[in-house]
PyMOL commands that place a pseudoatom at each C-alpha (Angstrom):
pseudoatom trace, name=CA, resn=MET, resi=1, chain=A, elem=C, hetatm=0, pos=[48.714, 81.570, 20.305]
pseudoatom trace, name=CA, resn=LYS, resi=2, chain=A, elem=C, hetatm=0, pos=[48.980, 80.946, 16.575]
pseudoatom trace, name=CA, resn=GLN, resi=3, chain=A, elem=C, hetatm=0, pos=[48.793, 77.309, 15.541]
pseudoatom trace, name=CA, resn=VAL, resi=4, chain=A, elem=C, hetatm=0, pos=[51.229, 76.314, 12.803]
pseudoatom trace, name=CA, resn=LEU, resi=5, chain=A, elem=C, hetatm=0, pos=[49.606, 73.996, 10.242]
pseudoatom trace, name=CA, resn=ILE, resi=6, chain=A, elem=C, hetatm=0, pos=[52.583, 73.686, 7.898]
pseudoatom trace, name=CA, resn=PRO, resi=7, chain=A, elem=C, hetatm=0, pos=[56.308, 74.093, 8.498]
pseudoatom trace, name=CA, resn=GLU, resi=8, chain=A, elem=C, hetatm=0, pos=[57.764, 77.584, 8.150]
pseudoatom trace, name=CA, resn=TYR, resi=9, chain=A, elem=C, hetatm=0, pos=[59.929, 76.549, 5.179]
pseudoatom trace, name=CA, resn=CYS, resi=10, chain=A, elem=C, hetatm=0, pos=[56.704, 75.659, 3.310]
pseudoatom trace, name=CA, resn=VAL, resi=11, chain=A, elem=C, hetatm=0, pos=[55.278, 79.095, 4.050]
pseudoatom trace, name=CA, resn=GLU, resi=12, chain=A, elem=C, hetatm=0, pos=[58.500, 80.591, 2.655]
pseudoatom trace, name=CA, resn=LYS, resi=13, chain=A, elem=C, hetatm=0, pos=[58.235, 78.443, -0.486]
pseudoatom trace, name=CA, resn=PHE, resi=14, chain=A, elem=C, hetatm=0, pos=[54.623, 79.532, -1.020]
pseudoatom trace, name=CA, resn=ASN, resi=15, chain=A, elem=C, hetatm=0, pos=[55.705, 83.158, -0.664]
pseudoatom trace, name=CA, resn=GLU, resi=16, chain=A, elem=C, hetatm=0, pos=[58.390, 82.456, -3.272]
pseudoatom trace, name=CA, resn=ALA, resi=17, chain=A, elem=C, hetatm=0, pos=[55.672, 80.964, -5.497]
pseudoatom trace, name=CA, resn=LEU, resi=18, chain=A, elem=C, hetatm=0, pos=[53.660, 84.170, -5.061]
pseudoatom trace, name=CA, resn=TYR, resi=19, chain=A, elem=C, hetatm=0, pos=[56.620, 86.160, -6.363]
pseudoatom trace, name=CA, resn=GLN, resi=20, chain=A, elem=C, hetatm=0, pos=[57.011, 83.863, -9.351]
pseudoatom trace, name=CA, resn=GLU, resi=21, chain=A, elem=C, hetatm=0, pos=[53.305, 83.928, -10.251]
pseudoatom trace, name=CA, resn=MET, resi=22, chain=A, elem=C, hetatm=0, pos=[53.183, 87.728, -9.962]
pseudoatom trace, name=CA, resn=TYR, resi=23, chain=A, elem=C, hetatm=0, pos=[56.411, 88.101, -11.954]
pseudoatom trace, name=CA, resn=VAL, resi=24, chain=A, elem=C, hetatm=0, pos=[55.088, 85.939, -14.796]
pseudoatom trace, name=CA, resn=SER, resi=25, chain=A, elem=C, hetatm=0, pos=[51.791, 87.853, -14.763]
pseudoatom trace, name=CA, resn=HIS, resi=26, chain=A, elem=C, hetatm=0, pos=[53.684, 91.120, -15.180]
pseudoatom trace, name=CA, resn=LEU, resi=27, chain=A, elem=C, hetatm=0, pos=[55.909, 89.586, -17.853]
pseudoatom trace, name=CA, resn=TYR, resi=28, chain=A, elem=C, hetatm=0, pos=[52.903, 88.410, -19.867]
pseudoatom trace, name=CA, resn=HIS, resi=29, chain=A, elem=C, hetatm=0, pos=[51.281, 91.825, -19.597]
pseudoatom trace, name=CA, resn=HIS, resi=30, chain=A, elem=C, hetatm=0, pos=[54.556, 93.378, -20.791]
pseudoatom trace, name=CA, resn=VAL, resi=31, chain=A, elem=C, hetatm=0, pos=[54.611, 90.931, -23.696]
pseudoatom trace, name=CA, resn=ALA, resi=32, chain=A, elem=C, hetatm=0, pos=[50.975, 91.748, -24.545]
pseudoatom trace, name=CA, resn=ASN, resi=33, chain=A, elem=C, hetatm=0, pos=[51.885, 95.436, -24.795]
pseudoatom trace, name=CA, resn=HIS, resi=34, chain=A, elem=C, hetatm=0, pos=[54.684, 94.609, -27.237]
pseudoatom trace, name=CA, resn=MET, resi=35, chain=A, elem=C, hetatm=0, pos=[52.470, 92.280, -29.266]
pseudoatom trace, name=CA, resn=GLN, resi=36, chain=A, elem=C, hetatm=0, pos=[49.978, 95.132, -29.665]
pseudoatom trace, name=CA, resn=MET, resi=37, chain=A, elem=C, hetatm=0, pos=[52.735, 97.458, -30.900]
pseudoatom trace, name=CA, resn=MET, resi=38, chain=A, elem=C, hetatm=0, pos=[53.882, 94.791, -33.384]
pseudoatom trace, name=CA, resn=GLY, resi=39, chain=A, elem=C, hetatm=0, pos=[50.353, 94.345, -34.768]
pseudoatom trace, name=CA, resn=TYR, resi=40, chain=A, elem=C, hetatm=0, pos=[49.768, 90.905, -33.265]
pseudoatom trace, name=CA, resn=PHE, resi=41, chain=A, elem=C, hetatm=0, pos=[46.404, 91.656, -31.710]
pseudoatom trace, name=CA, resn=GLY, resi=42, chain=A, elem=C, hetatm=0, pos=[45.518, 87.988, -31.249]
pseudoatom trace, name=CA, resn=ALA, resi=43, chain=A, elem=C, hetatm=0, pos=[48.753, 87.447, -29.330]
pseudoatom trace, name=CA, resn=GLN, resi=44, chain=A, elem=C, hetatm=0, pos=[48.014, 90.577, -27.305]
pseudoatom trace, name=CA, resn=LYS, resi=45, chain=A, elem=C, hetatm=0, pos=[44.632, 89.172, -26.276]
pseudoatom trace, name=CA, resn=PHE, resi=46, chain=A, elem=C, hetatm=0, pos=[46.164, 85.738, -25.569]
pseudoatom trace, name=CA, resn=PHE, resi=47, chain=A, elem=C, hetatm=0, pos=[48.885, 87.122, -23.311]
pseudoatom trace, name=CA, resn=LEU, resi=48, chain=A, elem=C, hetatm=0, pos=[46.493, 89.422, -21.470]
pseudoatom trace, name=CA, resn=GLY, resi=49, chain=A, elem=C, hetatm=0, pos=[44.507, 86.276, -20.675]
pseudoatom trace, name=CA, resn=GLU, resi=50, chain=A, elem=C, hetatm=0, pos=[47.671, 84.457, -19.623]
pseudoatom trace, name=CA, resn=SER, resi=51, chain=A, elem=C, hetatm=0, pos=[48.559, 87.380, -17.349]
pseudoatom trace, name=CA, resn=GLN, resi=52, chain=A, elem=C, hetatm=0, pos=[45.150, 87.147, -15.711]
pseudoatom trace, name=CA, resn=ASP, resi=53, chain=A, elem=C, hetatm=0, pos=[45.549, 83.375, -15.274]
pseudoatom trace, name=CA, resn=GLU, resi=54, chain=A, elem=C, hetatm=0, pos=[48.782, 83.938, -13.371]
pseudoatom trace, name=CA, resn=LEU, resi=55, chain=A, elem=C, hetatm=0, pos=[46.979, 86.377, -11.063]
pseudoatom trace, name=CA, resn=THR, resi=56, chain=A, elem=C, hetatm=0, pos=[44.350, 83.691, -10.463]
pseudoatom trace, name=CA, resn=HIS, resi=57, chain=A, elem=C, hetatm=0, pos=[47.133, 81.271, -9.469]
pseudoatom trace, name=CA, resn=PHE, resi=58, chain=A, elem=C, hetatm=0, pos=[48.543, 83.972, -7.209]
pseudoatom trace, name=CA, resn=GLN, resi=59, chain=A, elem=C, hetatm=0, pos=[45.176, 84.365, -5.485]
pseudoatom trace, name=CA, resn=LYS, resi=60, chain=A, elem=C, hetatm=0, pos=[44.798, 80.596, -4.995]
pseudoatom trace, name=CA, resn=ILE, resi=61, chain=A, elem=C, hetatm=0, pos=[48.055, 80.599, -3.056]
pseudoatom trace, name=CA, resn=VAL, resi=62, chain=A, elem=C, hetatm=0, pos=[46.979, 83.651, -1.042]
pseudoatom trace, name=CA, resn=ASP, resi=63, chain=A, elem=C, hetatm=0, pos=[43.714, 81.890, -0.180]
pseudoatom trace, name=CA, resn=PHE, resi=64, chain=A, elem=C, hetatm=0, pos=[45.534, 78.684, 0.766]
pseudoatom trace, name=CA, resn=LEU, resi=65, chain=A, elem=C, hetatm=0, pos=[47.905, 80.550, 3.079]
pseudoatom trace, name=CA, resn=ASN, resi=66, chain=A, elem=C, hetatm=0, pos=[44.965, 82.377, 4.628]
pseudoatom trace, name=CA, resn=ASP, resi=67, chain=A, elem=C, hetatm=0, pos=[43.135, 79.081, 5.191]
pseudoatom trace, name=CA, resn=ILE, resi=68, chain=A, elem=C, hetatm=0, pos=[46.085, 77.777, 7.212]
pseudoatom trace, name=CA, resn=GLY, resi=69, chain=A, elem=C, hetatm=0, pos=[46.379, 80.941, 9.261]
pseudoatom trace, name=CA, resn=GLU, resi=70, chain=A, elem=C, hetatm=0, pos=[49.195, 82.669, 7.397]
pseudoatom trace, name=CA, resn=VAL, resi=71, chain=A, elem=C, hetatm=0, pos=[49.272, 86.039, 5.698]
pseudoatom trace, name=CA, resn=ALA, resi=72, chain=A, elem=C, hetatm=0, pos=[50.796, 86.083, 2.230]
pseudoatom trace, name=CA, resn=LYS, resi=73, chain=A, elem=C, hetatm=0, pos=[53.643, 88.472, 1.627]
pseudoatom trace, name=CA, resn=MET, resi=74, chain=A, elem=C, hetatm=0, pos=[53.050, 90.848, -1.271]
pseudoatom trace, name=CA, resn=PRO, resi=75, chain=A, elem=C, hetatm=0, pos=[56.042, 90.528, -3.579]
pseudoatom trace, name=CA, resn=SER, resi=76, chain=A, elem=C, hetatm=0, pos=[57.835, 93.484, -5.069]
pseudoatom trace, name=CA, resn=ILE, resi=77, chain=A, elem=C, hetatm=0, pos=[58.175, 92.978, -8.817]
pseudoatom trace, name=CA, resn=PRO, resi=78, chain=A, elem=C, hetatm=0, pos=[60.878, 94.793, -10.789]
pseudoatom trace, name=CA, resn=ALA, resi=79, chain=A, elem=C, hetatm=0, pos=[59.995, 96.766, -13.896]
pseudoatom trace, name=CA, resn=MET, resi=80, chain=A, elem=C, hetatm=0, pos=[59.841, 94.668, -17.045]
pseudoatom trace, name=CA, resn=ASN, resi=81, chain=A, elem=C, hetatm=0, pos=[62.525, 95.364, -19.579]
pseudoatom trace, name=CA, resn=GLU, resi=82, chain=A, elem=C, hetatm=0, pos=[62.728, 92.061, -21.464]
pseudoatom trace, name=CA, resn=GLU, resi=83, chain=A, elem=C, hetatm=0, pos=[63.321, 92.480, -25.171]
pseudoatom trace, name=CA, resn=VAL, resi=84, chain=A, elem=C, hetatm=0, pos=[60.429, 91.410, -27.374]
pseudoatom trace, name=CA, resn=GLU, resi=85, chain=A, elem=C, hetatm=0, pos=[61.452, 90.933, -30.987]
pseudoatom trace, name=CA, resn=SER, resi=86, chain=A, elem=C, hetatm=0, pos=[59.288, 88.175, -32.437]
pseudoatom trace, name=CA, resn=LEU, resi=87, chain=A, elem=C, hetatm=0, pos=[56.292, 85.990, -31.813]
pseudoatom trace, name=CA, resn=MET, resi=88, chain=A, elem=C, hetatm=0, pos=[58.555, 82.919, -31.711]
pseudoatom trace, name=CA, resn=GLY, resi=89, chain=A, elem=C, hetatm=0, pos=[60.806, 84.606, -29.149]
pseudoatom trace, name=CA, resn=VAL, resi=90, chain=A, elem=C, hetatm=0, pos=[57.801, 85.421, -26.973]
pseudoatom trace, name=CA, resn=LEU, resi=91, chain=A, elem=C, hetatm=0, pos=[56.397, 81.894, -27.123]
pseudoatom trace, name=CA, resn=THR, resi=92, chain=A, elem=C, hetatm=0, pos=[59.800, 80.439, -26.317]
pseudoatom trace, name=CA, resn=MET, resi=93, chain=A, elem=C, hetatm=0, pos=[60.171, 82.812, -23.351]
pseudoatom trace, name=CA, resn=ALA, resi=94, chain=A, elem=C, hetatm=0, pos=[56.700, 81.831, -22.104]
pseudoatom trace, name=CA, resn=TYR, resi=95, chain=A, elem=C, hetatm=0, pos=[57.485, 78.117, -22.533]
pseudoatom trace, name=CA, resn=GLU, resi=96, chain=A, elem=C, hetatm=0, pos=[60.636, 78.532, -20.443]
pseudoatom trace, name=CA, resn=GLN, resi=97, chain=A, elem=C, hetatm=0, pos=[58.749, 80.459, -17.724]
pseudoatom trace, name=CA, resn=GLU, resi=98, chain=A, elem=C, hetatm=0, pos=[56.051, 77.779, -17.495]
pseudoatom trace, name=CA, resn=LEU, resi=99, chain=A, elem=C, hetatm=0, pos=[58.652, 75.001, -17.426]
pseudoatom trace, name=CA, resn=GLU, resi=100, chain=A, elem=C, hetatm=0, pos=[60.532, 76.807, -14.657]
pseudoatom trace, name=CA, resn=LEU, resi=101, chain=A, elem=C, hetatm=0, pos=[57.329, 77.096, -12.624]
pseudoatom trace, name=CA, resn=MET, resi=102, chain=A, elem=C, hetatm=0, pos=[56.518, 73.415, -13.192]
pseudoatom trace, name=CA, resn=ASN, resi=103, chain=A, elem=C, hetatm=0, pos=[59.984, 72.444, -11.960]
pseudoatom trace, name=CA, resn=PHE, resi=104, chain=A, elem=C, hetatm=0, pos=[59.630, 74.750, -8.952]
pseudoatom trace, name=CA, resn=TYR, resi=105, chain=A, elem=C, hetatm=0, pos=[56.312, 73.196, -7.909]
pseudoatom trace, name=CA, resn=SER, resi=106, chain=A, elem=C, hetatm=0, pos=[57.601, 69.669, -8.577]
pseudoatom trace, name=CA, resn=GLU, resi=107, chain=A, elem=C, hetatm=0, pos=[60.637, 70.223, -6.362]
pseudoatom trace, name=CA, resn=PHE, resi=108, chain=A, elem=C, hetatm=0, pos=[58.480, 71.794, -3.660]
pseudoatom trace, name=CA, resn=TYR, resi=109, chain=A, elem=C, hetatm=0, pos=[56.174, 68.753, -3.818]
pseudoatom trace, name=CA, resn=LYS, resi=110, chain=A, elem=C, hetatm=0, pos=[59.125, 66.506, -2.925]
pseudoatom trace, name=CA, resn=THR, resi=111, chain=A, elem=C, hetatm=0, pos=[59.255, 68.023, 0.567]
pseudoatom trace, name=CA, resn=GLY, resi=112, chain=A, elem=C, hetatm=0, pos=[56.574, 65.477, 1.436]
pseudoatom trace, name=CA, resn=GLU, resi=113, chain=A, elem=C, hetatm=0, pos=[54.279, 67.760, 3.451]
pseudoatom trace, name=CA, resn=PRO, resi=114, chain=A, elem=C, hetatm=0, pos=[50.786, 66.296, 2.803]
pseudoatom trace, name=CA, resn=VAL, resi=115, chain=A, elem=C, hetatm=0, pos=[48.872, 69.554, 3.360]
pseudoatom trace, name=CA, resn=CYS, resi=116, chain=A, elem=C, hetatm=0, pos=[51.171, 71.314, 0.879]
pseudoatom trace, name=CA, resn=GLN, resi=117, chain=A, elem=C, hetatm=0, pos=[51.230, 68.430, -1.579]
pseudoatom trace, name=CA, resn=GLN, resi=118, chain=A, elem=C, hetatm=0, pos=[47.482, 68.600, -2.061]
pseudoatom trace, name=CA, resn=ILE, resi=119, chain=A, elem=C, hetatm=0, pos=[47.550, 72.112, -3.529]
pseudoatom trace, name=CA, resn=LEU, resi=120, chain=A, elem=C, hetatm=0, pos=[50.905, 71.568, -5.230]
pseudoatom trace, name=CA, resn=LEU, resi=121, chain=A, elem=C, hetatm=0, pos=[49.462, 68.727, -7.323]
pseudoatom trace, name=CA, resn=GLU, resi=122, chain=A, elem=C, hetatm=0, pos=[46.962, 71.215, -8.733]
pseudoatom trace, name=CA, resn=PHE, resi=123, chain=A, elem=C, hetatm=0, pos=[49.744, 73.645, -9.640]
pseudoatom trace, name=CA, resn=ILE, resi=124, chain=A, elem=C, hetatm=0, pos=[51.928, 70.919, -11.155]
pseudoatom trace, name=CA, resn=GLU, resi=125, chain=A, elem=C, hetatm=0, pos=[49.000, 69.921, -13.388]
pseudoatom trace, name=CA, resn=ILE, resi=126, chain=A, elem=C, hetatm=0, pos=[48.382, 73.544, -14.401]
pseudoatom trace, name=CA, resn=GLN, resi=127, chain=A, elem=C, hetatm=0, pos=[52.037, 73.949, -15.336]
pseudoatom trace, name=CA, resn=ARG, resi=128, chain=A, elem=C, hetatm=0, pos=[52.207, 70.612, -17.178]
pseudoatom trace, name=CA, resn=LYS, resi=129, chain=A, elem=C, hetatm=0, pos=[49.288, 71.694, -19.359]
pseudoatom trace, name=CA, resn=ALA, resi=130, chain=A, elem=C, hetatm=0, pos=[50.836, 75.133, -19.955]
pseudoatom trace, name=CA, resn=VAL, resi=131, chain=A, elem=C, hetatm=0, pos=[54.185, 73.624, -20.974]
pseudoatom trace, name=CA, resn=GLY, resi=132, chain=A, elem=C, hetatm=0, pos=[52.380, 71.324, -23.397]
pseudoatom trace, name=CA, resn=GLU, resi=133, chain=A, elem=C, hetatm=0, pos=[50.305, 74.155, -24.828]
pseudoatom trace, name=CA, resn=TYR, resi=134, chain=A, elem=C, hetatm=0, pos=[53.317, 76.386, -25.424]
pseudoatom trace, name=CA, resn=GLY, resi=135, chain=A, elem=C, hetatm=0, pos=[55.239, 73.475, -26.915]
pseudoatom trace, name=CA, resn=ASP, resi=136, chain=A, elem=C, hetatm=0, pos=[52.375, 72.893, -29.363]
pseudoatom trace, name=CA, resn=LEU, resi=137, chain=A, elem=C, hetatm=0, pos=[52.235, 76.593, -30.277]
pseudoatom trace, name=CA, resn=ILE, resi=138, chain=A, elem=C, hetatm=0, pos=[55.988, 76.670, -30.891]
pseudoatom trace, name=CA, resn=ALA, resi=139, chain=A, elem=C, hetatm=0, pos=[55.772, 73.553, -33.075]
pseudoatom trace, name=CA, resn=ARG, resi=140, chain=A, elem=C, hetatm=0, pos=[53.004, 75.137, -35.175]
pseudoatom trace, name=CA, resn=LEU, resi=141, chain=A, elem=C, hetatm=0, pos=[54.935, 78.389, -35.484]
pseudoatom trace, name=CA, resn=GLU, resi=142, chain=A, elem=C, hetatm=0, pos=[58.042, 76.476, -36.629]
pseudoatom trace, name=CA, resn=ILE, resi=143, chain=A, elem=C, hetatm=0, pos=[55.996, 75.153, -39.561]
pseudoatom trace, name=CA, resn=ILE, resi=144, chain=A, elem=C, hetatm=0, pos=[54.938, 78.689, -40.517]
pseudoatom trace, name=CA, resn=LYS, resi=145, chain=A, elem=C, hetatm=0, pos=[58.458, 80.129, -40.172]
pseudoatom trace, name=CA, resn=ASP, resi=146, chain=A, elem=C, hetatm=0, pos=[58.413, 83.757, -41.421]
pseudoatom trace, name=CA, resn=ASP, resi=147, chain=A, elem=C, hetatm=0, pos=[55.456, 83.466, -43.810]
pseudoatom trace, name=CA, resn=PRO, resi=148, chain=A, elem=C, hetatm=0, pos=[53.554, 86.755, -43.244]
pseudoatom trace, name=CA, resn=CYS, resi=149, chain=A, elem=C, hetatm=0, pos=[50.185, 85.272, -44.195]
pseudoatom trace, name=CA, resn=GLY, resi=150, chain=A, elem=C, hetatm=0, pos=[50.749, 82.257, -41.934]
pseudoatom trace, name=CA, resn=LEU, resi=151, chain=A, elem=C, hetatm=0, pos=[51.824, 84.506, -39.052]
pseudoatom trace, name=CA, resn=LEU, resi=152, chain=A, elem=C, hetatm=0, pos=[48.675, 86.605, -39.371]
pseudoatom trace, name=CA, resn=MET, resi=153, chain=A, elem=C, hetatm=0, pos=[46.473, 83.502, -39.429]
pseudoatom trace, name=CA, resn=PHE, resi=154, chain=A, elem=C, hetatm=0, pos=[48.318, 82.064, -36.443]
pseudoatom trace, name=CA, resn=ASP, resi=155, chain=A, elem=C, hetatm=0, pos=[47.870, 85.351, -34.595]
pseudoatom trace, name=CA, resn=GLN, resi=156, chain=A, elem=C, hetatm=0, pos=[44.132, 85.381, -35.321]
pseudoatom trace, name=CA, resn=GLU, resi=157, chain=A, elem=C, hetatm=0, pos=[43.768, 81.833, -33.975]
pseudoatom trace, name=CA, resn=LEU, resi=158, chain=A, elem=C, hetatm=0, pos=[45.768, 82.741, -30.881]
pseudoatom trace, name=CA, resn=GLY, resi=159, chain=A, elem=C, hetatm=0, pos=[43.292, 85.491, -30.043]
pseudoatom trace, name=CA, resn=LYS, resi=160, chain=A, elem=C, hetatm=0, pos=[40.216, 83.245, -30.132]
for i in range(1, 160): cmd.bond("trace and resi %d" % i, "trace and resi %d" % (i + 1))
show_as sticks, trace
zoom trace
């Protein structure tokens, strides 16, 4: 007999989180491909790293579910077809994705399940930092505007 350590609705929410983490990973990889085509090699490297970070988050959830006796569902991710037209557009899209994930984890936390809350606090903190980082990048890019030299310098810094 399988012992249930968390309520079924929490398992469903974690499976939803898996989808979201995998989706964002694919989105960031898609963005990295476009950044490469646009000549933003620093942004390409940055978003490849961000994509990998999302896969790390995905695996943390898989491991958590396994630890409580559940098997994670592998999400099916649709093909990426988001338009990528500018570095500012990409950073804004990423900011919105990270904010959406932070709100998702924050709402999930409110369910009050202590076993779930422990790992959710970690994810809320990860997302809070990501939202702040993207906000800072957007603010810096707003100063640069469309200055080609500034954009290239910004791109180089992004890839470090």
